[in-house]
TIRO-2110 file (N, C-alpha, C; in Angstrom, 1 decimal):
// TIRO-2110
300.5, 41.2, 280.4, N, 1, A
301.1, 40.6, 279.3, CA, 1, A
300.9, 41.3, 278.0, C, 1, A
299.7, 41.8, 277.8, N, 2, A
299.4, 42.5, 276.5, CA, 2, A
300.3, 43.7, 276.3, C, 2, A
300.5, 44.5, 277.4, N, 3, A
301.4, 45.7, 277.3, CA, 3, A
302.8, 45.3, 276.8, C, 3, A
303.3, 44.2, 277.3, N, 4, A
304.7, 43.7, 276.9, CA, 4, A
304.7, 43.4, 275.5, C, 4, A
303.7, 42.7, 274.9, N, 5, A
303.8, 42.4, 273.5, CA, 5, A
303.6, 43.6, 272.6, C, 5, A
302.8, 44.6, 273.1, N, 6, A
302.7, 45.8, 272.3, CA, 6, A
304.0, 46.6, 272.3, C, 6, A
304.6, 46.6, 273.5, N, 7, A
305.9, 47.3, 273.6, CA, 7, A
307.0, 46.6, 272.7, C, 7, A
307.0, 45.3, 272.7, N, 8, A
307.9, 44.6, 271.8, CA, 8, A
307.7, 44.9, 270.4, C, 8, A
306.5, 44.9, 270.0, N, 9, A
306.1, 45.2, 268.6, CA, 9, A
306.6, 46.6, 268.2, C, 9, A
306.3, 47.6, 269.1, N, 10, A
306.8, 49.0, 268.7, CA, 10, A
308.3, 49.1, 268.7, C, 10, A
309.0, 48.4, 269.6, N, 11, A
310.5, 48.4, 269.6, CA, 11, A
311.0, 47.8, 268.3, C, 11, A
310.4, 46.7, 267.9, N, 12, A
310.8, 46.0, 266.7, CA, 12, A
310.5, 46.9, 265.5, C, 12, A
309.4, 47.6, 265.5, N, 13, A
309.1, 48.5, 264.4, CA, 13, A
310.2, 49.6, 264.3, C, 13, A
310.6, 50.2, 265.4, N, 14, A
311.6, 51.2, 265.5, CA, 14, A
312.9, 50.7, 264.9, C, 14, A
313.3, 49.5, 265.3, N, 15, A
314.5, 48.9, 264.9, CA, 15, A
314.5, 48.7, 263.4, C, 15, A
313.4, 48.3, 262.8, N, 16, A
313.3, 48.1, 261.4, CA, 16, A
313.5, 49.4, 260.6, C, 16, A
313.0, 50.5, 261.2, N, 17, A
313.1, 51.7, 260.5, CA, 17, A
314.5, 52.3, 260.5, C, 17, A
315.4, 51.8, 261.4, N, 18, A
316.8, 52.2, 261.4, CA, 18, A
317.6, 51.4, 260.4, C, 18, A
317.5, 51.7, 259.2, N, 19, A
318.3, 51.0, 258.2, CA, 19, A
319.3, 52.0, 257.6, C, 19, A
320.2, 51.4, 256.9, N, 20, A
321.3, 52.2, 256.4, CA, 20, A
320.9, 53.0, 255.1, C, 20, A
321.2, 54.2, 255.1, N, 21, A
320.9, 55.1, 254.0, CA, 21, A
322.2, 55.6, 253.4, C, 21, A
322.2, 55.8, 252.1, N, 22, A
323.3, 56.4, 251.5, CA, 22, A
323.1, 57.9, 251.5, C, 22, A
323.8, 58.6, 252.4, N, 23, A
323.6, 60.0, 252.5, CA, 23, A
324.1, 60.8, 251.3, C, 23, A
323.3, 61.7, 250.9, N, 24, A
323.7, 62.5, 249.7, CA, 24, A
325.0, 63.2, 249.9, C, 24, A
325.9, 63.1, 249.0, N, 25, A
327.1, 63.8, 249.0, CA, 25, A
328.2, 63.2, 249.8, C, 25, A
327.9, 62.2, 250.7, N, 26, A
329.0, 61.7, 251.5, CA, 26, A
329.8, 60.6, 250.8, C, 26, A
329.1, 59.8, 250.0, N, 27, A
329.7, 58.7, 249.3, CA, 27, A
330.0, 57.5, 250.2, C, 27, A
329.6, 57.5, 251.4, N, 28, A
329.7, 56.4, 252.3, CA, 28, A
328.4, 56.1, 253.0, C, 28, A
328.3, 54.8, 253.3, N, 29, A
327.1, 54.4, 254.0, CA, 29, A
327.2, 54.6, 255.5, C, 29, A
326.2, 55.2, 256.1, N, 30, A
326.2, 55.4, 257.5, CA, 30, A
324.7, 55.5, 258.0, C, 30, A
324.6, 55.5, 259.3, N, 31, A
323.2, 55.6, 259.8, CA, 31, A
322.8, 57.0, 259.8, C, 31, A
321.6, 57.3, 259.3, N, 32, A
321.1, 58.6, 259.3, CA, 32, A
319.8, 58.7, 260.2, C, 32, A
319.7, 59.7, 260.9, N, 33, A
318.5, 59.9, 261.8, CA, 33, A
317.3, 60.2, 260.9, C, 33, A
317.5, 61.0, 259.9, N, 34, A
316.4, 61.4, 259.0, CA, 34, A
316.6, 61.0, 257.6, C, 34, A
315.5, 60.7, 256.9, N, 35, A
315.7, 60.5, 255.5, CA, 35, A
315.9, 61.8, 254.8, C, 35, A
316.9, 61.8, 253.9, N, 36, A
317.2, 63.0, 253.1, CA, 36, A
316.7, 62.8, 251.7, C, 36, A
315.9, 63.7, 251.3, N, 37, A
315.4, 63.6, 249.9, CA, 37, A
316.4, 64.3, 249.0, C, 37, A
316.8, 63.6, 248.0, N, 38, A
317.8, 64.2, 247.0, CA, 38, A
317.0, 64.8, 245.9, C, 38, A
317.1, 66.1, 245.7, N, 39, A
316.3, 66.7, 244.6, CA, 39, A
317.1, 66.7, 243.3, C, 39, A
316.4, 66.8, 242.2, N, 40, A
317.0, 66.8, 240.9, CA, 40, A
317.6, 68.2, 240.7, C, 40, A
318.8, 68.3, 240.2, N, 41, A
319.5, 69.5, 239.9, CA, 41, A
319.0, 70.1, 238.5, C, 41, A
319.1, 71.3, 238.3, N, 42, A
318.6, 71.9, 237.1, CA, 42, A
319.1, 71.3, 235.8, C, 42, A
320.4, 71.0, 235.8, N, 43, A
321.0, 70.4, 234.6, CA, 43, A
320.4, 69.0, 234.3, C, 43, A
320.1, 68.3, 235.4, N, 44, A
319.5, 66.9, 235.3, CA, 44, A
318.1, 67.0, 234.7, C, 44, A
317.4, 68.0, 235.1, N, 45, A
316.0, 68.2, 234.6, CA, 45, A
316.1, 68.5, 233.1, C, 45, A
317.0, 69.4, 232.8, N, 46, A
317.2, 69.8, 231.4, CA, 46, A
317.6, 68.6, 230.5, C, 46, A
318.5, 67.8, 231.1, N, 47, A
318.9, 66.6, 230.3, CA, 47, A
317.8, 65.6, 230.1, C, 47, A
317.0, 65.4, 231.1, N, 48, A
315.8, 64.5, 231.0, CA, 48, A
314.8, 65.0, 229.9, C, 48, A
314.6, 66.3, 229.9, N, 49, A
313.7, 66.9, 229.0, CA, 49, A
314.3, 66.8, 227.6, C, 49, A
315.6, 67.0, 227.4, N, 50, A
316.2, 66.9, 226.1, CA, 50, A
316.2, 65.4, 225.6, C, 50, A
316.4, 64.5, 226.5, N, 51, A
316.3, 63.0, 226.1, CA, 51, A
314.9, 62.7, 225.7, C, 51, A
313.9, 63.2, 226.4, N, 52, A
312.5, 62.9, 226.1, CA, 52, A
312.2, 63.5, 224.7, C, 52, A
312.6, 64.7, 224.5, N, 53, A
312.4, 65.4, 223.2, CA, 53, A
313.1, 64.6, 222.0, C, 53, A
314.3, 64.1, 222.3, N, 54, A
315.0, 63.3, 221.3, CA, 54, A
314.3, 62.1, 221.0, C, 54, A
313.7, 61.4, 222.0, N, 55, A
312.9, 60.2, 221.7, CA, 55, A
311.7, 60.5, 220.9, C, 55, A
311.0, 61.6, 221.2, N, 56, A
309.9, 62.0, 220.4, CA, 56, A
310.2, 62.3, 219.0, C, 56, A
311.4, 62.9, 218.8, N, 57, A
311.8, 63.2, 217.4, CA, 57, A
312.0, 61.9, 216.6, C, 57, A
312.6, 60.9, 217.3, N, 58, A
312.8, 59.6, 216.6, CA, 58, A
311.5, 58.8, 216.4, C, 58, A
310.6, 59.1, 217.2, N, 59, A
309.3, 58.3, 217.1, CA, 59, A
308.4, 58.9, 216.1, C, 59, A
308.4, 60.2, 215.8, N, 60, A
307.5, 60.8, 214.9, CA, 60, A
308.2, 61.1, 213.6, C, 60, A
307.7, 60.4, 212.5, N, 61, A
308.4, 60.6, 211.2, CA, 61, A
308.4, 62.0, 210.7, C, 61, A
307.3, 62.8, 210.9, N, 62, A
307.3, 64.2, 210.4, CA, 62, A
308.3, 65.0, 211.1, C, 62, A
308.7, 64.8, 212.3, N, 63, A
309.7, 65.6, 213.0, CA, 63, A
311.1, 65.2, 212.5, C, 63, A
311.3, 63.9, 212.1, N, 64, A
312.6, 63.5, 211.5, CA, 64, A
312.9, 64.1, 210.2, C, 64, A
311.8, 64.5, 209.5, N, 65, A
312.0, 65.2, 208.2, CA, 65, A
312.6, 66.6, 208.3, C, 65, A
312.4, 67.2, 209.4, N, 66, A
312.9, 68.6, 209.6, CA, 66, A
314.4, 68.6, 209.6, C, 66, A
315.1, 69.4, 208.9, N, 67, A
316.5, 69.4, 208.7, CA, 67, A
317.3, 69.5, 210.1, C, 67, A
317.0, 70.5, 210.9, N, 68, A
317.8, 70.8, 212.1, CA, 68, A
317.5, 69.7, 213.2, C, 68, A
316.5, 68.9, 213.0, N, 69, A
316.2, 67.9, 214.0, CA, 69, A
317.3, 66.8, 214.0, C, 69, A
318.0, 66.7, 212.9, N, 70, A
319.1, 65.7, 212.9, CA, 70, A
320.2, 66.0, 213.9, C, 70, A
320.4, 67.2, 214.2, N, 71, A
321.4, 67.6, 215.2, CA, 71, A
321.0, 67.5, 216.6, C, 71, A
319.8, 67.1, 216.9, N, 72, A
319.3, 67.0, 218.2, CA, 72, A
320.0, 65.9, 219.0, C, 72, A
320.5, 64.9, 218.4, N, 73, A
321.3, 63.9, 219.1, CA, 73, A
322.6, 64.5, 219.6, C, 73, A
323.3, 65.3, 218.8, N, 74, A
324.5, 65.9, 219.2, CA, 74, A
324.3, 66.9, 220.3, C, 74, A
323.2, 67.6, 220.2, N, 75, A
322.9, 68.6, 221.2, CA, 75, A
322.7, 67.9, 222.6, C, 75, A
321.9, 66.8, 222.5, N, 76, A
321.6, 66.1, 223.8, CA, 76, A
322.9, 65.4, 224.4, C, 76, A
323.7, 64.9, 223.5, N, 77, A
325.0, 64.3, 224.0, CA, 77, A
325.9, 65.4, 224.6, C, 77, A
326.0, 66.5, 224.0, N, 78, A
326.8, 67.6, 224.5, CA, 78, A
326.2, 68.1, 225.8, C, 78, A
324.9, 68.1, 225.9, N, 79, A
324.3, 68.5, 227.2, CA, 79, A
324.6, 67.5, 228.3, C, 79, A
324.6, 66.2, 228.0, N, 80, A
324.9, 65.2, 229.0, CA, 80, A
326.4, 65.4, 229.5, C, 80, A
327.3, 65.7, 228.5, N, 81, A
328.7, 65.8, 228.9, CA, 81, A
328.8, 67.1, 229.8, C, 81, A
328.2, 68.2, 229.4, N, 82, A
328.3, 69.4, 230.2, CA, 82, A
327.7, 69.2, 231.6, C, 82, A
326.6, 68.5, 231.7, N, 83, A
325.9, 68.2, 233.0, CA, 83, A
326.8, 67.4, 233.9, C, 83, A
327.5, 66.4, 233.3, N, 84, A
328.4, 65.6, 234.2, CA, 84, A
329.6, 66.4, 234.6, C, 84, A
330.1, 67.3, 233.8, N, 85, A
331.3, 68.1, 234.1, CA, 85, A
330.9, 69.1, 235.1, C, 85, A
329.8, 69.8, 235.0, N, 86, A
329.4, 70.9, 235.9, CA, 86, A
328.8, 70.4, 237.2, C, 86, A
327.8, 69.5, 237.1, N, 87, A
327.1, 69.1, 238.4, CA, 87, A
327.6, 67.8, 238.9, C, 87, A
328.3, 67.0, 238.1, N, 88, A
328.7, 65.7, 238.6, CA, 88, A
327.7, 64.6, 238.2, C, 88, A
328.2, 63.4, 238.0, N, 89, A
327.4, 62.3, 237.6, CA, 89, A
326.7, 61.7, 238.8, C, 89, A
325.5, 61.1, 238.7, N, 90, A
324.8, 60.4, 239.7, CA, 90, A
324.3, 59.1, 239.1, C, 90, A
324.3, 58.1, 239.9, N, 91, A
323.9, 56.8, 239.3, CA, 91, A
322.4, 56.8, 239.0, C, 91, A
321.6, 57.6, 239.6, N, 92, A
320.2, 57.6, 239.3, CA, 92, A
319.9, 58.1, 237.8, C, 92, A
320.9, 58.9, 237.3, N, 93, A
320.8, 59.4, 236.0, CA, 93, A
321.3, 58.5, 234.9, C, 93, A
321.7, 57.3, 235.3, N, 94, A
322.3, 56.4, 234.3, CA, 94, A
321.5, 56.1, 233.1, C, 94, A
320.2, 55.9, 233.2, N, 95, A
319.4, 55.7, 232.0, CA, 95, A
319.4, 56.9, 231.0, C, 95, A
319.4, 58.1, 231.6, N, 96, A
319.4, 59.3, 230.8, CA, 96, A
320.8, 59.4, 230.1, C, 96, A
321.9, 59.1, 230.8, N, 97, A
323.2, 59.2, 230.2, CA, 97, A
323.3, 58.1, 229.0, C, 97, A
322.7, 57.0, 229.2, N, 98, A
322.8, 55.9, 228.1, CA, 98, A
322.0, 56.4, 226.9, C, 98, A
320.8, 56.9, 227.2, N, 99, A
319.9, 57.4, 226.1, CA, 99, A
320.5, 58.6, 225.4, C, 99, A
321.3, 59.4, 226.1, N, 100, A
321.9, 60.6, 225.4, CA, 100, A
323.0, 60.2, 224.5, C, 100, A
END
């Protein structure tokens, strides 16, 4: 009896692991045998760093006083547009797009 219950538990565990994943690049939901890790693209990393730097500029009054720091918003916005056009938009980057 014990072997049956252990076998049932392991089968149930395997079935729970078989969930639907949104495969990177396919745009449709399907069953994947392996989890695919989606890595950040270089433009996305650059955009996140630019958004972080822009937030720091707005938070620190001494940095806001520097003349060229006023254009950091336009630079970050342009970088967001270029990143979307070159690499394509991803929903995970939504907060960065909003902040840019």
